[in-house]
C-alpha positions in Angstrom: 68.9 -42.9 11.3 69.7 -39.3 12.2 70.2 -36.7 14.9 69.6 -32.9 14.7 69.0 -29.9 16.8 66.2 -27.5 16.2 66.5 -23.9 17.4 63.6 -22.2 19.0 63.8 -18.9 21.0 66.3 -19.6 23.8 66.2 -23.4 23.7 67.8 -26.2 21.7 66.0 -29.5 21.4 67.7 -32.7 20.4 65.7 -34.8 17.9 66.3 -38.3 16.6 64.7 -40.4 13.9 64.1 -44.1 14.5 61.9 -47.1 14.1 59.3 -48.2 16.7 60.2 -51.7 17.8 57.8 -52.1 20.7 54.5 -50.6 21.8 53.5 -53.0 24.5 53.7 -50.5 27.3 50.9 -48.0 28.1 51.7 -44.5 26.7 55.3 -45.6 25.9 57.0 -46.8 22.7 60.5 -48.2 22.3 62.4 -46.5 19.4 65.5 -48.0 17.8 67.9 -45.3 16.5 70.6 -46.5 14.1 73.7 -44.4 13.1 76.7 -45.1 10.9 80.2 -44.6 12.3 83.5 -45.1 10.5 86.1 -47.4 12.0 89.1 -45.3 13.0 91.7 -47.6 11.5 90.1 -49.6 8.8 87.6 -47.1 7.5 84.7 -49.5 7.3 81.3 -48.1 8.2 79.7 -49.8 11.2 76.1 -49.5 12.3 75.6 -48.6 15.9 72.2 -48.6 17.5 70.5 -47.6 20.7 67.0 -48.0 22.0 65.1 -45.1 23.6 61.8 -45.1 25.5 59.6 -42.3 24.2 56.3 -41.0 25.5 53.2 -41.6 23.3 50.2 -40.0 25.0 47.5 -41.5 22.7 49.0 -44.9 22.0 48.8 -44.2 18.2 52.2 -45.5 17.0 52.7 -49.2 16.0 55.7 -51.4 15.5 57.5 -50.6 12.3 56.5 -46.9 12.2 59.3 -44.4 11.5 59.0 -41.6 14.0 60.8 -38.5 15.2 61.5 -38.2 18.9 62.6 -35.1 20.9 64.3 -34.8 24.2 62.2 -33.6 27.1 62.3 -33.5 30.9 62.5 -36.9 32.6 59.0 -38.5 32.6 60.0 -41.7 34.4 63.1 -43.6 35.4 63.9 -44.6 31.8 61.8 -42.2 29.7 63.1 -38.7 28.8 62.0 -38.5 25.1 58.6 -37.9 23.5 57.3 -38.7 20.0 57.0 -35.6 17.9 55.6 -36.9 14.6 55.1 -39.9 12.4 57.4 -39.8 9.4 56.3 -43.1 7.7 53.7 -45.7 8.7 54.7 -49.4 8.8 54.0 -51.2 5.6 51.6 -54.2 6.0 52.5 -57.2 3.8 
């Protein structure tokens, strides 16, 4: 999806946009972040993805939601990101 840095007084925070793929853990969601990279020789665009565990204090995000996550101090062994805001709720069919 995307990566950006926001500048606040004296500190840069990395933010990513991704889709929630799991919310089975307590106060934690798994966010899938996809990015497009161009093959160095052939020029074809490839989709690379990575999953991040992000802190969700109120357990309010569900599978399929598009969220923005920000880098924070390590909260646990695998969790060093927190959900900042909901960009788009999942569509129910």
